[in-house]
N, C-alpha and C positions, 0 to 999 in steps of 0.2 A: 650637444645632446646628452652626454653623460652627466653634465652638471644639472640639467633639467631632471633627469632621472633620479639623481642623488637627492634633489630637493623634493621631488614629488613623491617618491616612494615612502619616506617616513610618514608623510601625511596619509597615504593610503592605508598604512598599517594601523591607523588610529581607530580601530574599532573600539567602541566604548565598553566599559564594564570592568569589574574587579577581577574577573576570571583571566588567568594568564594561560594562553594557549600558544603552541608553537606553530610557526608557519608551515604549511604543507610543502611537500617537495616541489621544487621548480625544475622545469626542463631548461637546461642550458647546455651550450656546447662546452666541451672541455677547454680549459684555458690553453692558450697557445704557448705559454712559457711559464716557468715558475713565478716570475714577477707578476704576470697577469693573474695567476692563481692566487697569489697573496693579495692583490688588489681586490679580487672578487671576494675573498674571505673577509677583508677589512670592510668592504661595502656591506656584506651581510651582517657583520657584527654591529656596524653603525646603525643599520636599519632596525635591528632588534632592540638596540638601546633606545632609539627614538620611539619605536613602537611602544615599548613599555612605559616610557615617560608620558607620551601623549595619551595612551589608554588610561593611565593613572589620573591624569588631569581631567579627562572626560568623566571618569567614574566619580571623581570628587564633585564635579559640576552637577552631574545627575543626582548624586546623593544629597547635595545641599539644596537643590531645587525641588526635589520630590516631596519633601516635608512628610516623611513617613514616621509613624509611630514604631516602636520596637516590634510590635506584633505584625504590623504591615510590612516592615522591612524583612522579617523572616519569610514572608510570602513572596515579596517582590524580587529580592536579589537572586534566588535560584532561577527564577524565570528569566531574569536579565542575563544571568551567566550563560544560560543555554542560548539566548539570543546572540550574545557576544561571540560565542564559539562559532555559531553559524555565520555570523557577519564576518568573522575573521576568514573563514573559508571563502566566502564571496569576494572579500577584498584581495585574497591571494589570486583569484582569477582576474580581477581588475589589474593587479600589478603585472601579471603576465601579459595582458593586453597592452598596457602602456609600454612595457619593455619591447614588445613586438613593434609597436608604433615607433619607438625611438630607433629600433634597428633598421626599419625600412623607410624612415621619414624622407630621406634624400632621394629615394628611388621608388616613390609611391606609384602604384598602378591603380586603375579603376577597381580591379578585382580585390586587391589588398585593402584599399580604402573601404570598400563595401564590407568586407569580412571584419575589419576592425570596428566599424560603426555598428554592424549587426551584433557583434560581441558586446560592445558597450551598452547597447539598448537592452540586450538580454540581461546583462548585469543589473541595470536599473530596475527592470521588471522583477527579477528575483529578489532584489533588496526591498522593493516596495511590498512584495508578497510576504517577505519575512517580517517586515515591520507591521503589516496588517495582522499576521498570525500572532505576533507577540502582543499587539494591542488587545486582541481578543482574549488571550490568556490572562493578561493583567486585569482586564475588565471582569473576567469571570472570578478571579481571585480577590480583587480589591475594589471593584465597582468602576463605573464609567468615568467618574470625575478623576479618579487617580490614574486610570488608563489614558484619559485625554491629556493629563499633565505629562505622563510619560511620553506619549506620542508627540506632543508639541516640543518638548525639550529635545528628544532624540532627533526629530525632524530638523530642528534648528541647528543642532550640532552637525548633522549630515550635510546640510546645505552649506555650512561654513567650510567644511572639508572639501565638498565638491567645488566650491568657488576657489579655494586655494589651489586645488589640483588643476582646474581649468585655466586659471591665470598663469600657471607655470608651463603649460604645454603650448607649443606653437600651433597655430592654425595650419592645417595641411596646405601645401602649395600646389602648384601645377604638377600634374603627373608627368612621368617621363615618356 
């Protein structure tokens, strides 16, 4: 399960855009030993490195496909940076949900399964609302065609990330 978490978490932190933001605080138990604490710190460092790399790649994809003039780019990227910061916060919530899933996977109950799925659905709704809000802002600043291009590119990138995450997480088994 730790391997699944190690692989899935960097993908989750792949919120796009050039803005670099730090992950919010996570709630976790204190490590049981100095060795466990070191492993946790190494994992956090690895995730941050992967996050920066994937975010940079996504920003480059977005930049190359948006086909923005210099004037349009000065309008677009600040909006996108705000979107990126909000998406990063949402992704932090998703990470917490996946960590909880990994923690309780072998001892899943009906109540916990429902809680995790409700949280995942709430995340999807908040992310969709954020994308819709950002589409409206881009449309107001640059027009509907450019906003549609943003929406299509971002949606495709999000779907790729979602597929990668879903393919790494095991389907929940029988409850205990």
